[in-house]
PAZAPA-4460 file (N, C-alpha, C; in steps of 0.05 Angstrom, whole numbers, plus 32768, in hexadecimal, padded with zeros to 4 digits):
% residues 315
    n_x    n_y    n_z   ca_x   ca_y   ca_z    c_x    c_y    c_z   seq   type   mol
   820B   8569   7AD9   821A   8554   7AE6   821A   8558   7B04     1      M     A
   821E   8571   7B0D   821F   8578   7B29   8204   8572   7B37     2      F     A
   81EE   857A   7B28   81D4   8575   7B33   81CE   8558   7B35     3      K     A
   81D8   8549   7B24   81D3   852C   7B24   81E0   8520   7B3D     4      S     A
   81F8   8528   7B45   8205   851D   7B5C   81F7   8526   7B75     5      K     A
   81ED   853F   7B77   81DE   8548   7B8E   81C4   8538   7B92     6      E     A
   81B8   8533   7B7B   819E   8524   7B7C   81A3   8508   7B87     7      F     A
   81B9   84FC   7B7E   81BF   84E1   7B87   81C6   84E1   7BA4     8      K     A
   81D5   84F5   7BAD   81DC   84F6   7BCA   81C3   84FA   7BDB     9      V     A
   81B1   850B   7BD2   8198   8510   7BE1   8187   84F7   7BE2    10      G     A
   8184   84EA   7BCB   8174   84D1   7BCA   8180   84BC   7BDC    11      L     A
   819A   84BA   7BDC   81A7   84A6   7BED   81A3   84AD   7C0B    12      F     A
   81A4   84C6   7C11   81A0   84CF   7C2D   8183   84C9   7C35    13      S     A
   8170   84CF   7C24   8154   84CA   7C2A   814E   84AC   7C2F    14      A     A
   8159   849C   7C1D   8156   847F   7C20   8162   8475   7C3A    15      I     A
   817A   8480   7C40   8187   8478   7C59   8177   8480   7C71    16      T     A
   816C   8497   7C72   815B   84A0   7C88   8143   848E   7C8B    17      L     A
   8136   8488   7C74   811E   8477   7C76   8126   845B   7C81    18      V     A
   813C   8451   7C77   8144   8436   7C81   814B   8437   7C9E    19      L     A
   8158   844D   7CA7   815E   844F   7CC3   8145   8451   7CD4    20      L     A
   8131   8460   7CCB   8119   8462   7CDA   810B   8447   7CDD    21      Y     A
   8107   843A   7CC6   80F9   8420   7CC8   810A   840B   7CD5    22      Y     A
   8125   840D   7CD2   8136   83FA   7CE0   8135   83FE   7CFE    23      G     A
   8134   8417   7D06   8131   841D   7D23   8117   8412   7D2E    24      F     A
   8101   8416   7D1F   80E8   840B   7D27   80E8   83EC   7D28    25      D     A
   80F6   83E1   7D14   80F8   83C4   7D13   8107   83B9   7D2C    26      F     A
   811C   83C8   7D33   812B   83C0   7D4B   811A   83C2   7D64    27      L     A
   8107   83D4   7D64   80F5   83D7   7D7B   80E1   83C1   7D7D    28      K     A
   80DF   83B0   7D68   80CD   839A   7D68   80B5   839D   7D55    29      G     A
   80B6   83B1   7D44   80A0   83B5   7D32   80A6   83A7   7D18    30      R     A
   8094   8395   7D0F   8097   8387   7CF6   8085   8394   7CE2    31      D     A
   8090   839E   7CCC   8080   83AC   7CB8   8071   8399   7CA6    32      F     A
   8079   8380   7CA6   806D   836D   7C93   8057   835C   7CA1    33      F     A
   8051   8362   7CBA   803D   8352   7CC8   8026   8365   7CD0    34      E     A
   800D   835B   7CCD   7FF6   836B   7CD3   7FF2   836B   7CF1    35      K     A
   7FEA   8382   7CFC   7FE5   8385   7D18   7FCA   8393   7D1D    36      T     A
   7FC0   838F   7D35   7FA7   839C   7D3E   7FAE   83AD   7D56    37      N     A
   7FA0   83C4   7D58   7FA5   83D6   7D6E   7F8F   83D3   7D83    38      K     A
   7F98   83D2   7D9D   7F86   83D1   7DB3   7F90   83E6   7DC7    39      Y     A
   7F7E   83ED   7DDA   7F85   8402   7DED   7F81   83F8   7E0A    40      Y     A
   7F91   8403   7E1C   7F8E   83FD   7E38   7F93   8416   7E48    41      A     A
   7F84   841B   7E5D   7F85   8434   7E6C   7F8F   842D   7E88    42      I     A
   7FA5   843A   7E91   7FB2   8436   7EAB   7FB1   844F   7EBB    43      Y     A
   7FB1   844C   7ED5   7FB4   8463   7EE7   7FD1   846D   7EE7    44      D     A
   7FE4   8459   7EE5   8000   845F   7EE5   800F   844A   7ED5    45      N     A
   801F   8452   7EC2   802D   843F   7EB1   8049   8439   7EBB    46      V     A
   8052   8446   7ED0   806B   8440   7EDD   8083   8440   7EC9    47      D     A
   8085   8457   7EBA   809B   845B   7EA8   809B   8448   7E90    48      E     A
   8083   843E   7E88   8081   842E   7E70   8087   8440   7E58    49      L     A
   8095   8435   7E45   809D   8444   7E2D   8092   8437   7E14    50      T     A
   8093   8446   7DFE   808C   843B   7DE4   809F   8424   7DDC    51      K     A
   8095   8412   7DCC   80A3   83FB   7DC2   80A8   83E6   7DD8    52      S     A
   809C   83EA   7DEF   809D   83D4   7E03   808D   83BC   7DF9    53      S     A
   8097   83A4   7E00   808B   838C   7DF5   8070   8385   7E02    54      Q     A
   805F   8379   7DF2   8046   836D   7DFB   804A   834F   7DFA    55      V     A
   8047   8341   7E10   804D   8324   7E13   8034   8314   7E19    56      L     A
   8033   82FC   7E0E   801F   82E8   7E15   802F   82CF   7E1D    57      V     A
   802E   82C8   7E37   803D   82B1   7E42   805A   82B3   7E3B    58      N     A
   8066   82CB   7E3C   8082   82CF   7E37   808A   82D2   7E1A    59      G     A
   8076   82D0   7E08   807C   82D3   7DEB   8072   82EE   7DE2    60      F     A
   8084   82FC   7DD3   807E   8317   7DC9   806A   8316   7DB2    61      A     A
   8053   8323   7DB6   803E   8323   7DA1   8038   8340   7D98    62      V     A
   8046   8354   7DA2   8041   836F   7D9A   8052   8383   7DAA    63      G     A
   804C   839C   7DA8   805B   83B1   7DB5   8049   83C8   7DBC    64      R     A
   8053   83DA   7DCE   8045   83F3   7DD4   804B   8407   7DBE    65      V     A
   8036   840F   7DB0   803A   8421   7D9A   8037   843F   7DA1    66      S     A
   8028   8445   7DB7   8024   8461   7DBE   801B   8463   7DDB    67      N     A
   8022   8479   7DE8   8019   847F   7E03   8012   849C   7E05    68      I     A
   7FFA   84A2   7E11   7FF2   84BE   7E14   7FE1   84C1   7E2D    69      R     A
   7FE0   84DA   7E36   7FD1   84E1   7E4E   7FB4   84E8   7E47    70      I     A
   7FA1   84DF   7E57   7F85   84E6   7E54   7F7E   84FA   7E6A    71      L     A
   7F81   8513   7E65   7F7C   8528   7E79   7F5F   852A   7E80    72      Q     A
   7F4E   8524   7E6D   7F31   8525   7E72   7F28   850E   7E84    73      E     A
   7F39   84FA   7E89   7F32   84E3   7E9A   7F46   84E1   7EB1    74      K     A
   7F49   84F7   7EBF   7F59   84F8   7ED8   7F76   84F0   7ED2    75      Q     A
   7F80   84F8   7EBB   7F9C   84F4   7EB4   7FA4   84D6   7EB3    76      N     A
   7F92   84C6   7EAB   7F99   84AA   7EA7   7FA9   84A7   7E8E    77      K     A
   7FB7   8491   7E8B   7FC9   848C   7E75   7FBD   8478   7E61    78      V     A
   7FBB   847F   7E48   7FB1   846E   7E33   7FC9   8461   7E25    79      L     A
   7FCA   8447   7E24   7FDF   8438   7E18   7FD4   842A   7DFF    80      V     A
   7FE1   842F   7DE8   7FD9   8422   7DCF   7FEA   840A   7DCA    81      E     A
   7FDE   83F3   7DC5   7FEC   83DA   7DC1   7FE9   83D0   7DA5    82      L     A
   7FFF   83CA   7D98   7FFE   83BE   7D7D   8003   83A0   7D81    83      E     A
   7FEF   838F   7D7B   7FF1   8373   7D80   7FEC   8364   7D66    84      I     A
   7FFB   834E   7D62   7FF8   833E   7D4A   7FDB   8337   7D45    85      D     A
   7FD3   8339   7D2B   7FB7   8333   7D24   7FAF   8317   7D29    86      S     A
   7FC3   8304   7D2C   7FBC   82E8   7D32   7FB3   82E4   7D4F    87      D     A
   7FB9   82F7   7D60   7FB2   82F4   7D7C   7F95   82FF   7D80    88      I     A
   7F84   82ED   7D89   7F68   82F5   7D8E   7F64   82FB   7DAB    89      Q     A
   7F5A   8313   7DB1   7F54   831B   7DCC   7F36   831A   7DD1    90      L     A
   7F2E   831B   7DEB   7F12   8319   7DF2   7F0A   832B   7E08    91      G     A
   7EF1   8328   7E12   7EE7   833A   7E26   7EF4   8335   7E41    92      D     A
   7F01   831D   7E46   7F0E   8318   7E60   7F2C   831C   7E5E    93      S     A
   7F37   8328   7E48   7F53   832C   7E45   7F5C   8343   7E57    94      T     A
   7F74   833F   7E64   7F7F   8354   7E76   7F9B   835C   7E6C    95      R     A
   7FA1   8376   7E6C   7FBB   8380   7E65   7FC9   8388   7E7F    96      A     A
   7FDC   8378   7E88   7FE8   837B   7EA2   8004   8388   7E9E    97      I     A
   8007   83A0   7EAA   8020   83AE   7EA9   8034   83A1   7EBD    98      L     A
   804A   8397   7EB2   805D   8387   7EC2   8078   8394   7EC1    99      N     A
   8089   838E   7ED5   80A4   8398   7ED6   80B6   8382   7EE2   100      S     A
   80CE   837D   7ED5   80E0   8368   7EDE   80F3   8374   7EF2   101      D     A
   8107   8365   7EFB   811A   836E   7F0F   812C   8384   7F05   102      F     A
   8130   8385   7EEB   8141   839A   7EDF   8132   83B3   7ED9   103      L     A
   8118   83B3   7EDE   8108   83CB   7ED9   80FC   83CD   7EBD   104      G     A
   8100   83B8   7EAD   80F5   83B9   7E92   80D7   83B5   7E93   105      T     A
   80C8   83C7   7E86   80AB   83C6   7E86   80A1   83B6   7E6E   106      K     A
   808A   83A9   7E72   807D   839A   7E5C   8060   8397   7E63   107      S     A
   8050   8390   7E4F   8034   838A   7E52   802F   836D   7E50   108      I     A
   8024   8360   7E64   801D   8344   7E63   8000   8341   7E5D   109      L     A
   7FFA   8332   7E48   7FDE   832D   7E40   7FD4   8313   7E4C   110      L     A
   7FC0   8315   7E5C   7FB2   82FD   7E66   7F98   82FB   7E56   111      D     A
   7F98   82EA   7E41   7F82   82E9   7E2E   7F69   82DE   7E3C   112      I     A
   7F6B   82CA   7E4D   7F54   82BF   7E5B   7F41   82B1   7E48   113      G     A
   7F28   82AE   7E52   7F13   82A0   7E43   7F05   82B5   7E32   114      R     A
   7F04   82AF   7E18   7EF8   82C2   7E05   7EDA   82BB   7E02   115      I     A
   7EC9   82CD   7E0C   7EAC   82CA   7E08   7EA3   82DC   7DF1   116      T     A
   7EAC   82F5   7DF2   7EA6   8308   7DDD   7EC1   8311   7DD1   117      I     A
   7EC8   830C   7DB8   7EE1   8314   7DAD   7EE4   8332   7DAC   118      P     A
   7EFC   833C   7DB2   7F02   8359   7DB2   7F08   8361   7D95   119      A     A
   7EFE   8379   7D8E   7F03   8384   7D73   7F1B   8397   7D74   120      Q     A
   7F29   839B   7D5E   7F3F   83AE   7D5D   7F36   83CA   7D67   121      P     A
   7F48   83D7   7D76   7F43   83F1   7D82   7F30   83F0   7D9A   122      R     A
   7F2A   83D9   7DA4   7F1B   83D6   7DBD   7F2E   83DB   7DD4   123      D     A
   7F22   83E3   7DEA   7F31   83E8   7E03   7F2F   83CF   7E14   124      T     A
   7F46   83C4   7E1B   7F46   83AC   7E2C   7F4C   83B4   7E49   125      I     A
   7F46   83A2   7E5B   7F49   83A8   7E78   7F67   83AA   7E7F   126      R     A
   7F6E   83BE   7E8E   7F8A   83C3   7E96   7F8E   83BD   7EB3   127      A     A
   7FA4   83B1   7EBA   7FAB   83AB   7ED6   7FC9   83AF   7EDA   128      E     A
   7FD0   83B2   7EF3   7FEC   83B5   7EFB   7FF5   839B   7F09   129      L     A
   800C   8390   7F00   8016   8378   7F0D   8020   837E   7F28   130      A     A
   801F   836A   7F3A   8029   836E   7F55   8047   836D   7F55   131      K     A
   8053   8381   7F61   8070   8382   7F63   807B   836F   7F78   132      G     A
   8096   836F   7F78   80A3   835D   7F8B   809C   8365   7FA8   133      V     A
   809C   837F   7FAD   8096   8389   7FC8   807A   8381   7FD0   134      F     A
   8067   8383   7FBD   804B   837B   7FC4   804A   835D   7FCA   135      D     A
   8058   834D   7FBA   8057   8330   7FBF   8063   8329   7FDA   136      Q     A
   807A   8337   7FE0   8086   8332   7FFA   8075   833B   8010   137      L     A
   8066   8351   800C   8054   835A   8021   803D   8346   8026   138      T     A
   8032   833C   8010   801C   8329   8013   8026   830F   8020   139      E     A
   803F   8307   8019   804A   82EF   8026   8051   82F4   8043   140      T     A
   805A   830C   8049   8064   8312   8064   804D   8316   8078   141      A     A
   8036   831F   806E   8020   8324   8080   8018   830C   8091   142      E     A
   8013   82F4   8085   800D   82DD   8096   8024   82D6   80A9   143      P     A
   803D   82D9   809F   8054   82D3   80B1   8054   82E6   80C9   144      V     A
   804F   8300   80C3   804E   8314   80D8   8038   830E   80EC   145      A     A
   8021   8306   80E2   800B   82FF   80F4   8012   82E7   8106   146      D     A
   801E   82D3   80FA   8027   82BB   8109   803C   82C3   811E   147      N     A
   804E   82D5   8115   8064   82DD   8128   8058   82EC   813F   148      L     A
   8045   82FE   813A   8038   830D   8150   802A   82F9   8163   149      Q     A
   801C   82E6   8158   800E   82D2   8169   8022   82C2   817A   150      T     A
   8039   82BB   816D   804E   82AC   817C   805A   82BD   8192   151      T     A
   805E   82D6   818C   8069   82E8   81A1   8056   82EB   81B8   152      I     A
   803C   82ED   81B2   8028   82EF   81C8   8028   82D6   81D9   153      R     A
   802A   82BF   81CC   802A   82A6   81DB   8044   82A4   81EB   154      K     A
   805B   82AD   81E0   8073   82AC   81EF   8072   82BE   8207   155      L     A
   8066   82D6   8204   8063   82E8   821B   8052   82DB   8230   156      N     A
   803D   82CD   8228   802C   82C0   823C   803C   82AA   824B   157      A     A
   804C   829B   823C   805D   8286   8248   8070   8293   825C   158      V     A
   807D   82A9   8254   8090   82B6   8266   8082   82C1   827F   159      L     A
   806A   82CB   827B   805B   82D5   8293   8055   82BE   82A6   160      D     A
   804D   82A7   829A   8048   828F   82AC   8061   8286   82BA   161      N     A
   8078   8287   82AB   8091   8280   82B8   8098   8292   82CF   162      L     A
   8094   82AC   82CA   809A   82BF   82E0   8088   82BB   82F8   163      A     A
   806E   82B5   82F3   805C   82B0   8309   8062   8297   8318   164      N     A
   806E   8283   830A   8073   8269   8316   8090   8266   831D   165      N     A
   809F   827C   8321   80BC   827A   8327   80C1   826B   8341   166      S     A
   80B0   8270   8355   80B4   8262   836F   80B1   8244   836B   167      Q     A
   809D   823C   835C   8099   821F   8358   80B1   8214   8349   168      E     A
   80BC   8224   8336   80D3   821A   8327   80EB   8218   833A   169      L     A
   80EF   822B   834C   8105   8229   835F   8102   8210   8371   170      D     A
   80EA   820B   837A   80E5   81F3   838A   80EB   81DA   837A   171      S     A
   80E3   81DB   8361   80E7   81C4   8350   8105   81BF   834B   172      L     A
   8114   81D5   8348   8131   81D2   8344   813F   81C8   835D   173      F     A
   8135   81D1   8375   8140   81C7   838E   813B   81A9   8390   174      R     A
   8123   81A0   8388   811D   8183   8389   8130   8174   8375   175      N     A
   8135   8181   835F   8147   8175   834C   8164   8172   8358   176      F     A
   816C   8186   8368   8186   8184   8374   8187   816D   8389   177      Q     A
   8171   8168   8397   8171   8152   83AB   816E   8137   839D   178      R     A
   8165   8137   8385   8160   811D   8377   8179   810D   8374   179      T     A
   8190   8118   836C   81A9   8107   8369   81B1   80FA   8383   180      P     A
   81AD   8108   839A   81B4   80FC   83B4   81A3   80E4   83BA   181      V     A
   8189   80E8   83B6   8176   80D1   83BA   817C   80BA   83A7   182      L     A
   8183   80C1   838F   8189   80AC   837B   81A2   809D   8383   183      L     A
   81B6   80AB   838D   81CE   809D   8395   81C9   808B   83AD   184      N     A
   81B8   8094   83C0   81B1   8083   83D7   81A3   806A   83CD   185      N     A
   8190   806E   83BA   8181   8057   83B0   8194   8044   83A2   186      A     A
   81A8   804F   8393   81BB   803D   8385   81CC   802D   8399   187      L     A
   81D4   803B   83AF   81E4   802C   83C3   81D4   8016   83CF   188      V     A
   81BB   801C   83D7   81AA   8007   83E3   81A5   7FF0   83CF   189      T     A
   81A1   7FF7   83B6   819D   7FE3   83A2   81B5   7FD2   839E   190      S     A
   81CD   7FDE   839E   81E6   7FCF   839B   81E9   7FBB   83B2   191      N     A
   81E3   7FC4   83CB   81E5   7FB1   83E2   81D2   7F9A   83DE   192      E     A
   81B9   7FA0   83D7   81A5   7F8A   83D3   81AD   7F78   83BC   193      K     A
   81B8   7F84   83A8   81C1   7F73   8391   81D8   7F61   8399   194      I     A
   81EA   7F6B   83AB   8200   7F5B   83B5   81F5   7F43   83C5   195      G     A
   81E1   7F49   83D7   81D5   7F33   83E7   81C8   7F1E   83D5   196      E     A
   81B9   7F28   83C1   81AC   7F15   83AF   81C0   7F05   83A0   197      V     A
   81D6   7F11   8397   81EB   7F03   8389   81F7   7EED   839A   198      S     A
   81FD   7EF4   83B4   8208   7EE0   83C6   81F5   7EC8   83CA   199      A     A
   81DB   7ECF   83CF   81C7   7EB9   83D2   81C5   7EA8   83B9   200      S     A
   81C6   7EB5   83A2   81C5   7EA7   8389   81DD   7E95   8385   201      L     A
   81F5   7E9E   838E   820D   7E8E   838C   820B   7E75   839D   202      K     A
   8201   7E79   83B6   81FE   7E62   83C8   81EA   7E4E   83BD   203      V     A
   81D4   7E58   83B2   81BF   7E47   83A7   81CB   7E37   838F   204      T     A
   81DB   7E45   837F   81E6   7E38   8367   81FA   7E22   8370   205      T     A
   820A   7E27   8384   821D   7E13   838E   820D   7DFB   8399   206      E     A
   81F8   7E00   83A8   81E7   7DEA   83B3   81DB   7DD9   839C   207      S     A
   81D2   7DE7   8388   81C6   7DD9   8371   81DA   7DC8   8363   208      L     A
   81F3   7DD3   8360   8208   7DC3   8352   820E   7DAA   8362   209      D     A
   8210   7DAD   837D   8215   7D96   838E   81FF   7D81   838C   210      Q     A
   81E5   7D8B   838C   81CF   7D78   838A   81CF   7D69   836F   211      A     A
   81D7   7D78   835A   81D8   7D6B   8340   81EF   7D56   833F   212      L     A
   8205   7D5D   834C   821B   7D4A   834D   8213   7D30   835C   213      A     A
   8204   7D34   8372   81FB   7D1C   8381   81E6   7D0D   8371   214      E     A
   81D7   7D1A   8361   81C1   7D0D   8352   81CB   7CFE   833A   215      L     A
   81E3   7D04   8330   81ED   7CF7   8318   81EF   7CD9   831A   216      K     A
   81FA   7CCD   8331   81FB   7CB0   8333   81DF   7CA4   8332   217      P     A
   81CC   7CB1   8340   81B1   7CA7   8340   81A5   7CA6   8324   218      T     A
   81AA   7CBC   8315   81A0   7CBD   82FA   81AD   7CA7   82E9   219      L     A
   81C8   7CA2   82EE   81D5   7C8E   82DF   81CA   7C72   82E5   220      R     A
   81C4   7C6C   82FF   81B8   7C53   8306   819C   7C50   82FA   221      N     A
   818D   7C66   82FB   8172   7C65   82EF   8173   7C5F   82D1   222      L     A
   8187   7C6A   82C4   818A   7C64   82A7   8191   7C47   82A2   223      R     A
   81A3   7C3C   82B3   81AA   7C1F   82B1   8192   7C0E   82B6   224      V     A
   8182   7C15   82CB   816A   7C06   82D2   8155   7C06   82BB   225      F     A
   8153   7C1E   82AF   8140   7C20   8299   8148   7C0F   8281   226      S     A
   8163   7C0F   827B   816C   7BFE   8265   8168   7BE1   826B   227      D     A
   816D   7BD8   8285   8168   7BBC   828C   814B   7BB5   828A   228      S     A
   8139   7BC7   8293   811C   7BC2   8291   8113   7BBF   8274   229      L     A
   811F   7BD0   8263   8118   7BCD   8246   8121   7BB3   823B   230      K     A
   8139   7BA9   8243   8143   7B90   8239   8131   7B79   8243   231      R     A
   8129   7B7A   825D   8118   7B64   8268   80FD   7B63   8259   232      I     A
   80F1   7B7A   8255   80D7   7B7A   8246   80DB   7B70   822A   233      Q     A
   80F1   7B77   821D   80F6   7B6D   8202   80FA   7B4F   8201   234      L     A
   8108   7B44   8216   810C   7B27   8216   80F1   7B18   821A   235      N     A
   80DF   7B23   822C   80C5   7B17   8230   80B5   7B17   8216   236      K     A
   80B6   7B2D   8208   80A7   7B2F   81EF   80B1   7B1B   81DB   237      T     A
   80CC   7B18   81D9   80D7   7B04   81C6   80CF   7AE8   81CD   238      M     A
   80CF   7AE2   81E8   80C6   7AC7   81F0   80A9   7AC1   81E9   239      L     A
   8098   7AD5   81EE   807B   7AD1   81E7   8078   7ACE   81C9   240      K     A
   8087   7ADD   81BA   8084   7ADB   819D   808E   7ABF   8193   241      T     A
   80A4   7AB5   819F   80AE   7A9B   8197   809A   7A85   819E   242      Q     A
   808E   7A88   81B6   807A   7A73   81BE   8062   7A74   81AC   243      K     A
   8059   7A8B   81A4   8042   7A8D   8191   8049   7A80   8177   244      A     A
   8062   7A84   816D   806A   7A78   8154   806A   7A5A   8156   245      I     A
   8074   7A4F   816D   8075   7A32   8171   8059   7A26   8172   246      E     A
   8046   7A34   8180   802A   7A2B   8181   801E   7A2A   8165   247      D     A
   8023   7A3F   8156   8018   7A40   813B   8023   7A2A   8129   248      F     A
   803D   7A24   812D   804A   7A0E   811E   803E   79F3   8125   249      S     A
   8037   79EF   813F   802A   79D6   8148   800F   79D3   813B   250      A     A
   8000   79E9   813A   7FE5   79E8   812E   7FE7   79E0   8111   251      I     A
   7FFA   79EC   8103   7FFD   79E6   80E7   8005   79C9   80E3   252      V     A
   8017   79BF   80F5   801F   79A3   80F3   8007   7990   80F7   253      A     A
   7FF6   7996   810A   7FDF   7985   810F   7FCC   7985   80F6   254      K     A
   7FC9   799D   80EA   7FB8   799E   80D3   7FC4   798E   80BC   255      L     A
   7FDE   798D   80BA   7FEB   797F   80A4   7FEC   7961   80A9   256      S     A
   7FE9   7957   80C3   7FEA   793B   80C9   7FD2   792C   80BE   257      A     A
   7FBB   7938   80BE   7FA3   792B   80B3   7F95   7918   80C6   258      G     A
   7F9A   7917   80E0   7F8E   7906   80F3   7F7A   7914   8105   259      D     A
   7F6E   792A   80FC   7F5A   7938   810B   7F45   7943   80F8   260      N     A
   7F30   794E   8104   7F19   7957   80F4   7F20   796E   80E2   261      T     A
   7F2F   7981   80ED   7F36   7999   80DD   7F46   7992   80C5   262      A     A
   7F5A   797F   80C9   7F6A   7977   80B2   7F5A   7968   809D   263      S     A
   7F47   7957   80A7   7F36   7949   8094   7F24   795C   8085   264      K     A
   7F1B   7971   8092   7F0A   7985   8084   7F1B   7993   806E   265      L     A
   7F34   7996   8074   7F46   79A3   8060   7F4E   7990   804A   266      L     A
   7F51   7975   804F   7F5C   7963   803B   7F47   7951   802D   267      T     A
   7F30   794A   803A   7F1D   7938   802E   7F04   7947   8025   268      E     A
   7EF6   793B   8010   7EDE   7948   8004   7EC5   793A   800B   269      D     A
   7EC5   7927   801F   7EAC   7919   8025   7E97   792C   8030   270      S     A
   7EA0   793F   8041   7E8C   7952   804B   7E7F   7962   8035   271      L     A
   7E8F   7969   8021   7E84   7978   800A   7E70   7967   7FFB   272      Y     A
   7E76   794C   7FF8   7E64   793A   7FE9   7E4A   7937   7FF7   273      V     A
   7E4C   7932   8012   7E33   792E   8022   7E22   7947   8022   274      N     A
   7E2F   795E   8025   7E20   7977   8024   7E12   797B   800A   275      L     A
   7E1F   7973   7FF4   7E13   7976   7FD9   7DFB   7964   7FD7   276      N     A
   7DFD   794A   7FE1   7DE6   7938   7FE0   7DCE   7943   7FF1   277      K     A
   7DD5   794E   8008   7DC0   7959   8019   7DB1   7970   800C   278      L     A
   7DC0   7981   7FFE   7DB4   7997   7FF0   7DA2   798D   7FD9   279      L     A
   7DAA   7978   7FCC   7D99   796D   7FB6   7D7F   7962   7FC1   280      I     A
   7D81   7953   7FD9   7D69   7948   7FE6   7D56   795F   7FEE   281      S     A
   7D61   7973   7FFA   7D50   798A   8003   7D43   7997   7FEB   282      V     A
   7D52   799A   7FD5   7D46   79A6   7FBD   7D2F   7994   7FB2   283      D     A
   7D32   7979   7FB3   7D1D   7967   7FA9   7D05   7969   7FBB   284      S     A
   7D0A   796A   7FD6   7CF3   796C   7FE8   7CE4   7986   7FE4   285      L     A
   7CF3   799C   7FDE   7CE5   79B6   7FDA   7CD5   79B5   7FC0   286      A     A
   7CDF   79A8   7FAB   7CCF   79A6   7F93   7CB6   7995   7F97   287      R     A
   7CB9   797F   7FA7   7CA2   796E   7FAD   7C8C   797D   7FBD   288      H     A
   7C96   798D   7FD1   7C83   799C   7FE1   7C75   79B1   7FD0   289      F     A
   7C83   79BC   7FBD   7C78   79D0   7FAB   7C63   79C4   7F98   290      D     A
   7C68   79AC   7F8F   7C56   799F   7F7B   7C3F   7991   7F88   291      S     A
   7C42   7986   7FA0   7C2C   7977   7FAD   7C2D   797D   7FCA   292      A     A
   7C23   7994   7FD2   7C23   799B   7FEF   7C10   798B   7FFF   293      P     A
   7BFB   797E   7FF2   7BE8   796E   8002   7BF5   7955   800E   294      R     A
   7C0A   794C   8002   7C18   7935   800E   7C24   793B   8029   295      D     A
   7C27   7955   802F   7C33   795C   8049   7C20   7969   805C   296      F     A
   7C09   7974   8051   7BF7   7983   8062   7BE1   7973   806F   297      L     A
   7BDB   795B   8067   7BC6   794B   8073   7BCF   7942   808F   298      K     A
   7BBB   793C   80A0   7BC2   7935   80BC   7BD7   791F   80BD   299      P     A
   7BD2   790A   80AF   7BE5   78F4   80B1   7BF5   78F0   8098   300      L     A
   7BEE   7900   8084   7BFC   78FE   806B   7BF4   78E5   805C   301      G     A
   7BFE   78E0   8046   7BF8   78C8   8036   7C0B   78B1   803E   302      K     A
   7C01   789A   8039   7C12   7883   8040   7C26   7880   802A   303      S     A
   7C39   786E   8031   7C4F   786A   801E   7C46   785C   8005   304      Q     A
   7C32   784B   8008   7C28   783D   7FF0   7C1A   7850   7FDD   305      K     A
   7C0A   7862   7FE8   7BFC   7875   7FD7   7C10   7887   7FC9   306      K     A
   7C25   788F   7FD7   7C38   78A0   7FCB   7C46   7892   7FB4   307      L     A
   7C4D   7878   7FB8   7C5B   7869   7FA3   7C48   7864   7F8C   308      E     A
   7C2E   7860   7F93   7C1A   785B   7F7D   7C17   7874   7F6C   309      K     A
   7C15   788B   7F79   7C11   78A4   7F6A   7C2A   78AB   7F5B   310      E     A
   7C41   78A4   7F65   7C59   78A9   7F56   7C5B   7897   7F3E   311      R     A
   7C4F   787E   7F41   7C4F   786C   7F2A   7C3D   7875   7F14   312      G     A
   7C27   7882   7F1B   7C14   788C   7F07   7C1F   78A4   7EF8   313      K     A
   7C31   78B1   7F04   7C3B   78CA   7EF7   7C4C   78C2   7EDF   314      Q     A
   7C47   78CF   7EC9   7C56   78C9   7EB1   7C74   78CE   7EB4   315      P     A
***
């Protein structure tokens, strides 16, 4: 019975230790149920990189650092073993970049790149060190420092020119001091001239007002004359129009009376009858000339008797 309790306690302790070991590894990021592939990267300096550090692709954890050891035969370089999910395919252009954040946490950033030749498990991939904040600031500050030095040199040149031209500057400042006096004199002269011009303009304006006042009666008379002239012309036009209407009425009256040629042409049809008879005679003469042109073309023509005789023979 005693041995049975000891066995149970030992078995429980062993199981607990195993669970603690694998649980600790699981907390480090190791998944026992997922297949992984091992790859290697060689660094000159790992900057306090430790086991179980994460391996990231675009910020996503795809593995961990499983082992780190020194290669004394290769100038004490550091060999880092990476356990990466088997779903992640690496290639000949993949880089393992050792990175550090602001808190000092180390990690491996995988830049997979373009895969031309796929990498096989346990292959060694290219290792690089990420640029630190100091390096980035240095690279950014170098152009600024160069521009600052250039600016300082230009400023020194300007100061030298100012020192060399101090006398000219003094003369220029003295001229500036005399400028307000000259300006005041010019303003006084201008004010006097402006006063004279204003007085002359006032006199001219008064004269113009007087001339306009004198011209108003003339303009009023001219307006009255123009209105009278318009009325006279209108009366003449009305008289001419009335006379034309009276003449036209007289002509119409004469035509209506019937005692003249024009009225007879309008009222009688004798002219129409005579013109109709004339047209009939001309038409008969034309038909006769067309049927017997010899009666008209002989020197003396035919006598009246012959004509009547020939007409009597015609059926």
